[in-house]
N, C-alpha and C positions, 0 to 999 in steps of 0.2 A: 028319253030315258036318261037320267043323270047318274053317273057313276063317279065315285071319288077313289083315287088311288093315293094313299099316304105313303110317301117314301121316308122311312125313319132311319136316320143315322144312329149307329150304336152309341152307347155311353162311354165314359172315360175308361181306359184300359190301364191295368197295373203294368207299368213299363219302367221300372227303376233304372234300367240301363239306357233308356232313351234311344232305343234302336228303331229303325223303320221295320216294323214287324210284318207288314204286308199280308201275305197268305200263310205265314208260318203258323204252326199249331201251338196250342197251349198258352195263348195270350187271352187272359180273362178280364172281366170287368173289375175295376178297383171298387172299394166300398162306396166312393163317390159315384162311380158309374152305375152301381146297383141302385143307388138312391135316385139317380136320373131316370133309370128305367121305371122305377115305381111311380115317379111323377108323371111320366108319359102315360102309363097305364091309367092313372087317375084322370088325366086329361081326356083320354079316349073313352073312358067308361060311359056307358049309356048310348054310345053312338051305334049306328046301324051297320056295324062291321061284321061281315059274313066270313071273311077269310083272312088268315094271317100267314105270311110267307117270309122265310128268312134265308139269308146267305148261309152257307154251310159252316162258316167260321164260328168259333165258340163265343166270341164277344157279341156277335149278332144274335145268336140263339139265346144267350143270357139276357139280352135286351128285350127279346120277344117274350120271354117266359112270364113276366108279371102281367103282360097284356093278355096272354093266353089264359092265365088264371082268372083275371078279372072278367073276361068275356066268355069263358068256357069254350075256348077254341083249341084245336090242335095246331101245332106249328108245322107247316109244310116247308120243305127245303127246295130251293131253286138255285142251282149252281150258277145261273146267269147273274145272280145278285152279288157274287163274290167280289172281294177287293181286286183292284187292278194288279196285274203282274208287274214286278219291279226287280231289276237286276241288283238293286242295292238292299234287298231284304236282309235283315240281320245285322246291318251296319249302322253306324251313326252317320248322319248326313247333315249336321248343323252347319251353318255358315262359319267357315274358318276352321273347322275341325273334321275329324272322322275321314270317311272314304273320299270325300271330295278333294282332299289335299294330296291324295296319292296320284301321281301321273299315270299309273296303270289304269285308272278308272276314267281318265279324261275322254277317251274315245266314246264312252257311253253317253257323253253329253253333247255329241256333235250335232244333233238335230232335236232341238226342243219342241219343234212343231209336230213331230210324229207321236210320241217322243221316242228317241233312240234308246232310252234307258229302261223301257218297259212296254207294256201292252199299248198298241196304238189307240189314240183317242177315238178314232172312227169305229174300231172294233168294240170298245167299251160302250159307246153310244148304241151300237146295233144290238148287242146282247141285252143291255138294260131295257131298250125299247121293246124287245121281244118279251122280256119278263113282265114288263108293265102291261102289255097288251094281253098276255095270258091271265094276269091277275084281274084285269078289268073284265075280261070275257067271263071269268068264273064268278063275278059278283055283279052282274049287270043290274043297274037300278039301285045298288046298295054301295057299300064302302069296303075297301080292303087295305091292309097294311103290308108293306114290303120292307123288311129290315135289311139295310145294306150299309154302304161305306161312303165316306165323303167324296172321294174322286169319282166313283161311278155315278153317284147321285148328281153331282155338279156337272159332270160331262153330259149326262142325259138332259139336264135342264138347259144347258147351253145349246144343245142340239135342237131341242123343242122350241126354244126361243130364238133360233136362227142366229146365235152368236158364234164367233170363232171358238173352236174347241181348245186350242192352246191358250194358256192363261197364266197369270201369276197366282200360285197357290195361296198366297196371303189374302187374296181378294175373293176367295170362295165364300158364298153365303150358305154355309152348311155346317153349323156348329154341332157340338156333341149333343146327341139325343134330340136333334131338331127334326121337324116335319116339313117336308116339301110336298104339298098336296096338289095333285093333278086332277082337274075337273073335266070330265068328258060328257058331252051330249051325244049319245050313240057312240060312234067311233071317233068323233071330232073332239080334239082338245080345245076347250073354251076358256081355261083359266089355270094359272099357277099361283099358289099362295105359299107363304113361308111362315113358320111359327117356331118358337123356342119354349116349349112348355116346361122344360127343366131349367130354364134360365140361360143367359148368354155364356158362351165359352170363355174362360179366362184367357187373357193374352199369353200367359205363361203355361198354358196347359201342356201336359206331357205329350210329346210328339209321337208319331208312329204311323197312323193312317187315318 
């Protein structure tokens, strides 16, 4: 019995202050992000998707909404799909500016392998894996979509493909509104595929999460 779990990263967020918004409330999709969500909905239209699950954050639910409308599905909320916790939420963290220039924050950077500035990678992978297993079990023999965030999706993919969890964020293959699809035969993971139905993410995309 084959089951597909599509992990969808949310679309572009309106973030003129270029802060790392993390789990902060009231960060919504930009007009471009809403267009991305519509493109993903069109891409997924007609597929055998029985269930749609989202992170509780607004940008994820807004990305899920066009899919729900296209497939006549309710959007279930799973808190395990939420963005990673981060001590730099609400700050700018670009190279050479913002919070990283302040000595009072340097202690947060002492261990990049855990990481010391936020939720441990191992905990992100564990909760995401549990969310995926729940979504898979609820749609056995069919497909399901889980709307989440870049770091949680990439961390889970690294875990499943037995890569190290610590990494260079610039090397994540998880663009805006991208799909990371996990294929299961029964309970066994048999494949991982990646697609960008809304197009590649621009190199100067607004940062945040």
